[in-house]
Residue frames as a rotation matrix with the C-alpha (Angstrom) as fourth column:
MET 1
0.570 0.821 0.000 0.00
0.821 -0.570 0.000 0.00
0.000 0.000 -1.000 0.00
ARG 2
0.435 -0.492 -0.754 2.84
0.166 -0.780 0.604 2.35
-0.885 -0.388 -0.257 0.86
LYS 3
-0.625 -0.701 0.342 4.47
0.429 0.058 0.902 1.67
-0.652 0.711 0.264 -2.53
LYS 4
-0.136 0.676 0.724 1.25
0.972 -0.052 0.231 2.50
0.194 0.735 -0.650 -4.38
LEU 5
0.768 0.429 -0.477 0.87
0.564 -0.805 0.184 5.74
-0.305 -0.410 -0.860 -2.41
SER 6
0.010 -0.851 -0.525 4.43
0.087 -0.522 0.848 6.85
-0.996 -0.054 0.069 -3.22
GLN 7
-0.687 -0.197 0.699 3.90
0.674 0.185 0.715 6.03
-0.271 0.963 0.006 -6.91
LEU 8
0.310 0.892 0.330 0.67
0.932 -0.353 0.079 8.03
0.187 0.283 -0.941 -6.91
LEU 9
0.663 -0.149 -0.734 2.40
0.301 -0.844 0.443 10.96
-0.686 -0.515 -0.515 -5.18
LEU 10
-0.463 -0.886 0.002 5.21
0.255 -0.131 0.958 10.82
-0.849 0.444 0.287 -7.75
LEU 11
-0.427 0.404 0.809 2.65
0.901 0.121 0.416 10.80
0.070 0.907 -0.416 -10.59
VAL 12
0.682 0.710 -0.177 0.81
0.729 -0.681 0.076 13.80
-0.066 -0.181 -0.981 -9.12
CYS 13
0.292 -0.661 -0.691 4.08
0.139 -0.685 0.715 15.72
-0.946 -0.305 -0.109 -8.70
CYS 14
-0.693 -0.549 0.467 5.04
0.500 0.101 0.860 14.98
-0.519 0.830 0.205 -12.32
LEU 15
-0.018 0.785 0.619 1.64
0.974 -0.126 0.187 16.14
0.225 0.606 -0.763 -13.57
ILE 16
0.770 0.253 -0.586 1.86
0.465 -0.852 0.243 19.37
-0.438 -0.459 -0.773 -11.55
PHE 17
-0.152 -0.921 -0.358 5.36
0.141 -0.378 0.915 20.02
-0.978 0.088 0.187 -12.87
LEU 18
-0.702 -0.114 0.703 4.35
0.680 0.187 0.709 19.34
-0.212 0.976 -0.054 -16.48
SER 19
0.319 0.896 0.308 1.18
0.933 -0.354 0.063 21.42
0.165 0.267 -0.949 -16.29
GLY 20
0.590 -0.165 -0.790 3.19
0.315 -0.854 0.414 24.35
-0.743 -0.493 -0.452 -14.92
ASN 21
-0.471 -0.862 -0.187 5.45
0.070 -0.248 0.966 24.30
-0.879 0.442 0.177 -17.98
ILE 22
-0.237 0.471 0.849 2.67
0.965 0.214 0.151 24.39
-0.111 0.855 -0.506 -20.57
PRO 23
-0.978 -0.113 -0.177 2.32
0.096 -0.991 0.097 27.88
-0.186 0.078 0.979 -22.08
PHE 24
-0.078 0.995 0.054 -1.19
0.907 0.093 -0.411 29.26
-0.414 0.017 -0.910 -21.91
ALA 25
-0.219 0.101 0.971 -2.62
0.652 -0.725 0.223 32.18
0.726 0.681 0.092 -23.89
THR 26
-0.210 0.059 -0.976 -2.24
0.913 -0.346 -0.217 35.05
-0.351 -0.936 0.019 -21.45
GLY 27
0.833 0.522 0.186 -2.78
0.552 -0.752 -0.360 37.90
-0.048 0.402 -0.914 -23.87
ALA 28
0.338 -0.803 -0.490 0.85
-0.029 -0.530 0.848 38.94
-0.941 -0.272 -0.202 -23.49
PRO 29
0.737 -0.078 -0.672 2.47
-0.664 -0.269 -0.697 39.99
-0.126 0.960 -0.250 -26.77
PHE 30
0.836 -0.477 0.270 4.68
0.511 0.857 -0.068 37.46
-0.199 0.195 0.960 -28.50
THR 31
0.618 -0.689 -0.379 8.30
-0.557 -0.723 0.408 38.58
-0.555 -0.041 -0.831 -28.42
VAL 32
0.900 -0.423 0.110 10.98
0.363 0.585 -0.726 37.77
0.242 0.693 0.679 -30.96
ASN 33
0.365 -0.855 -0.367 14.67
0.474 -0.168 0.864 37.90
-0.801 -0.490 0.344 -30.18
GLU 34
0.945 -0.099 -0.312 16.35
-0.297 -0.661 -0.690 40.58
-0.138 0.744 -0.654 -32.27
SER 35
0.277 -0.907 0.317 19.58
0.496 0.417 0.761 39.80
-0.823 -0.054 0.566 -34.03
THR 36
0.163 -0.315 -0.935 21.78
-0.691 -0.713 0.120 41.35
-0.704 0.627 -0.334 -36.63
VAL 37
0.801 0.078 0.594 22.23
0.339 0.758 -0.556 39.85
-0.494 0.647 0.581 -40.06
PRO 38
-0.279 -0.952 0.129 25.29
0.649 -0.088 0.756 39.97
-0.708 0.295 0.642 -42.28
LEU 39
-0.247 0.118 -0.962 25.48
-0.430 -0.903 0.000 42.86
-0.868 0.414 0.274 -44.72
THR 40
-0.960 -0.156 -0.234 25.33
-0.277 0.389 0.879 40.37
-0.046 0.908 -0.416 -47.59
ASP 41
-0.602 0.797 0.051 21.78
0.777 0.600 -0.189 39.50
-0.182 -0.074 -0.981 -46.52
ILE 42
0.246 0.765 -0.595 20.49
0.562 -0.612 -0.556 43.06
-0.790 -0.198 -0.581 -46.91
LEU 43
-0.755 -0.510 -0.413 22.24
-0.057 -0.576 0.816 44.29
-0.653 0.639 0.406 -50.05
LEU 44
0.210 0.938 -0.274 19.64
-0.387 -0.178 -0.905 45.35
-0.898 0.296 0.326 -52.54
TYR 45
0.981 0.176 0.086 21.40
0.021 0.341 -0.940 44.60
-0.195 0.923 0.331 -55.80
CYS 46
0.022 -0.999 -0.024 24.78
-0.182 -0.028 0.983 43.60
-0.983 -0.017 -0.182 -57.28
ASN 47
0.868 0.160 0.469 25.89
0.421 0.261 -0.868 43.83
-0.261 0.952 0.160 -60.92
THR 48
0.001 -0.886 0.463 28.60
0.947 -0.148 -0.286 45.45
0.322 0.439 0.839 -63.04
PRO 49
-0.494 -0.248 -0.834 29.83
0.627 -0.765 -0.144 48.90
-0.602 -0.594 0.533 -61.93
GLU 50
-0.993 0.122 0.011 28.48
-0.075 -0.673 0.735 50.53
0.097 0.729 0.677 -65.09
PHE 51
-0.339 0.925 -0.170 25.03
0.415 0.309 0.856 48.99
0.844 0.220 -0.489 -64.67
ILE 52
0.004 0.302 -0.953 24.82
1.000 -0.030 -0.006 49.97
-0.030 -0.953 -0.302 -60.99
ARG 53
-0.734 -0.356 -0.578 25.98
0.374 -0.923 0.093 53.54
-0.567 -0.148 0.810 -61.69
ASN 54
-0.895 0.436 0.093 23.53
-0.093 -0.386 0.918 53.98
0.436 0.813 0.386 -64.59
MET 55
-0.128 0.880 -0.457 20.68
0.716 0.401 0.572 52.57
0.686 -0.254 -0.681 -62.52
ALA 56
-0.133 0.035 -0.991 21.39
0.918 -0.373 -0.136 54.95
-0.374 -0.927 0.017 -59.64
GLU 57
-0.777 -0.281 -0.564 21.88
0.139 -0.950 0.281 58.05
-0.615 0.140 0.776 -61.78
ASP 58
-0.909 0.394 -0.137 19.38
-0.251 -0.254 0.934 57.51
0.333 0.883 0.330 -64.59
ASP 59
-0.296 0.850 -0.435 16.56
0.445 0.526 0.725 55.53
0.845 0.021 -0.534 -62.97
TYR 60
0.253 0.379 -0.890 16.65
0.964 -0.016 0.267 56.92
0.087 -0.925 -0.370 -59.42
LYS 61
0.555 -0.046 0.830 18.08
0.264 -0.937 -0.228 60.36
0.789 0.346 -0.508 -60.33
LEU 62
0.850 -0.353 -0.392 20.77
0.393 -0.071 0.917 60.19
-0.351 -0.933 0.078 -57.66
GLY 63
0.696 -0.671 0.256 23.90
-0.199 -0.522 -0.829 62.32
0.690 0.526 -0.497 -57.83
VAL 64
0.075 -0.766 -0.638 27.32
0.723 0.482 -0.495 61.72
0.687 -0.424 0.590 -56.28
ALA 65
0.898 0.223 0.379 27.56
-0.109 -0.723 0.683 63.35
0.427 -0.654 -0.624 -52.85
ALA 66
0.361 -0.835 0.414 30.79
-0.822 -0.075 0.565 61.71
-0.441 -0.544 -0.713 -51.68
SER 67
0.872 -0.200 -0.447 33.32
-0.128 0.789 -0.602 59.27
0.472 0.582 0.662 -53.05
GLY 68
0.405 -0.762 0.505 36.30
-0.889 -0.198 0.414 57.60
-0.215 -0.617 -0.757 -51.47
VAL 69
0.060 -0.529 -0.846 38.97
-0.476 0.730 -0.490 54.96
0.877 0.433 -0.209 -51.76
ILE 70
0.900 0.205 0.384 39.00
-0.435 0.446 0.782 52.13
-0.011 -0.871 0.491 -49.23
ASN 71
0.285 -0.886 -0.367 42.57
-0.223 0.311 -0.924 51.28
0.932 0.345 -0.108 -48.28
ASP 72
0.099 -0.292 0.951 42.84
-0.993 0.026 0.111 49.41
-0.057 -0.956 -0.288 -45.02
ASP 73
-0.808 -0.572 -0.144 43.91
-0.575 0.818 -0.020 45.89
0.129 0.067 -0.989 -44.12
ARG 74
-0.622 0.612 0.488 40.44
-0.082 0.569 -0.818 44.73
-0.778 -0.549 -0.304 -43.06
HIS 75
0.485 0.874 -0.037 38.62
-0.044 -0.018 -0.999 45.50
-0.874 0.486 0.030 -46.33
LYS 76
-0.549 -0.828 -0.112 41.02
-0.205 0.004 0.979 44.31
-0.810 0.561 -0.171 -49.03
MET 77
-0.461 0.421 0.781 38.15
0.796 0.586 0.154 43.12
-0.393 0.693 -0.605 -51.23
LEU 78
0.680 0.727 -0.096 36.75
0.636 -0.650 -0.417 46.68
-0.366 0.222 -0.904 -51.57
VAL 79
-0.305 -0.759 0.575 38.32
0.924 -0.382 -0.016 49.31
0.232 0.526 0.818 -53.81
SER 80
-0.973 0.025 0.228 36.04
-0.047 -0.995 -0.091 52.31
0.225 -0.099 0.969 -53.39
MET 81
-0.304 0.931 -0.202 32.63
0.911 0.221 -0.349 53.51
-0.281 -0.290 -0.915 -52.33
ASP 82
-0.860 0.154 0.486 30.29
0.105 -0.879 0.465 56.24
0.499 0.451 0.740 -53.50
LEU 83
-0.487 0.770 -0.413 27.47
0.574 -0.075 -0.816 57.94
-0.659 -0.634 -0.405 -51.61
LEU 84
-0.834 0.309 0.457 24.74
0.298 -0.444 0.845 59.13
0.464 0.841 0.278 -53.94
MET 85
-0.568 0.656 -0.497 21.79
0.488 -0.217 -0.845 61.32
-0.663 -0.722 -0.197 -52.98
ASN 86
-0.394 0.554 0.733 18.71
0.600 -0.449 0.662 63.03
0.696 0.701 -0.155 -54.35
PRO 87
-0.972 -0.081 -0.222 18.07
0.228 -0.560 -0.796 66.09
-0.060 -0.824 0.563 -52.16
ARG 88
-0.598 0.800 0.054 14.58
-0.650 -0.523 0.551 66.66
0.469 0.294 0.833 -53.57
ASN 89
0.461 0.834 -0.304 13.13
-0.489 0.525 0.697 63.39
0.741 -0.173 0.649 -52.25
ARG 90
0.202 -0.494 0.846 15.83
-0.976 -0.024 0.219 62.56
-0.088 -0.869 -0.486 -49.64
GLN 91
1.000 0.019 -0.011 16.73
-0.020 0.988 -0.152 59.23
0.008 0.152 0.988 -51.22
TRP 92
0.245 -0.967 0.068 20.25
-0.931 -0.215 0.295 57.87
-0.271 -0.136 -0.953 -50.82
ALA 93
0.990 -0.046 -0.131 22.40
0.006 0.958 -0.287 54.97
0.139 0.284 0.949 -51.95
ILE 94
0.251 -0.958 0.141 25.88
-0.733 -0.093 0.674 53.66
-0.632 -0.273 -0.725 -51.25
ILE 95
0.895 -0.077 -0.440 27.74
-0.306 0.611 -0.730 51.83
0.325 0.788 0.523 -54.00
PHE 96
0.397 -0.789 0.470 30.53
-0.410 0.305 0.859 49.45
-0.821 -0.534 -0.203 -53.02
ASN 97
0.691 -0.275 -0.669 33.04
-0.648 0.176 -0.741 48.70
0.322 0.945 -0.057 -55.80
TYR 98
0.813 -0.316 0.489 34.90
-0.089 0.762 0.641 45.41
-0.575 -0.564 0.592 -55.36
ALA 99
0.020 -0.950 -0.312 38.51
-0.730 -0.227 0.645 44.67
-0.683 0.215 -0.698 -56.30
LYS 100
-0.801 -0.357 0.481 38.05
-0.029 0.826 0.564 41.27
-0.598 0.437 -0.672 -57.92
GLY 101
-0.422 0.641 0.641 35.99
0.888 0.436 0.149 41.02
-0.184 0.631 -0.753 -61.06
ASN 102
-0.840 0.281 0.465 33.68
0.016 -0.843 0.537 43.52
0.543 0.458 0.704 -62.63
PHE 103
-0.130 0.733 -0.667 31.43
0.787 0.485 0.380 43.76
0.603 -0.476 -0.641 -59.56
SER 104
-0.874 -0.022 0.485 29.59
-0.243 -0.845 -0.477 46.46
0.420 -0.535 0.733 -57.57
CYS 105
-0.347 0.799 -0.492 26.78
0.881 0.457 0.122 46.37
0.322 -0.391 -0.862 -55.02
ILE 106
-0.644 0.238 0.727 24.28
-0.196 -0.970 0.145 49.05
0.739 -0.049 0.672 -54.05
ILE 107
-0.348 0.602 -0.718 22.29
0.932 0.303 -0.198 49.57
0.098 -0.738 -0.667 -50.87
GLY 108
-0.825 0.063 0.561 19.92
0.055 -0.980 0.190 52.48
0.562 0.187 0.806 -50.37
GLY 109
-0.376 0.735 -0.565 16.95
0.918 0.215 -0.333 53.98
-0.123 -0.644 -0.755 -48.64
ASN 110
0.149 0.567 0.810 14.76
0.512 -0.745 0.427 56.99
0.846 0.352 -0.401 -48.01
HIS 111
0.904 0.397 0.159 14.60
0.124 -0.598 0.792 59.91
0.410 -0.696 -0.590 -45.60
ILE 112
0.004 -0.969 -0.246 18.31
0.878 0.121 -0.462 60.67
0.478 -0.214 0.852 -45.24
GLU 113
0.986 0.155 -0.066 19.27
0.167 -0.837 0.521 63.33
0.025 -0.524 -0.851 -42.70
LEU 114
0.224 -0.949 0.222 22.58
0.550 -0.066 -0.832 65.14
0.805 0.309 0.508 -43.01
TYR 115
0.886 -0.036 -0.463 24.60
0.414 -0.389 0.823 66.51
-0.209 -0.921 -0.329 -40.12
LYS 116
0.661 -0.716 0.226 27.51
-0.481 -0.635 -0.605 68.89
0.577 0.291 -0.763 -39.92
PRO 117
0.358 -0.590 -0.724 30.64
0.588 0.744 -0.317 67.04
0.726 -0.312 0.613 -38.79
GLN 118
0.969 -0.075 0.234 31.91
-0.230 -0.613 0.756 68.09
0.086 -0.787 -0.611 -35.37
ASN 119
0.243 -0.958 -0.151 35.68
-0.142 0.119 -0.983 68.51
0.960 0.260 -0.107 -34.96
């Protein structure tokens, strides 16, 4: 009899433990863990440098706002970058020109805000 009672008590404890770990609809919002993704997952488009430049200037009416050479040890695959903007509609794009092959990538967006650099 004592063995049956201890088995029953063990079963009840297991059921209480398992029922406490079952998620119930509480009305609380579902949360998702935020994480960053590699830049290669968010690039909008890659093609030849001429195609990318023509697309940005002719189709999106963007003009060069800044241009620079990339020359550090960490980014040997990049040669240069260009920042293009359209001040009338506040669109922007950055073109990355790669060293190997005839290859450029563009990423862009809307609502750019410019700031005066502080020395």
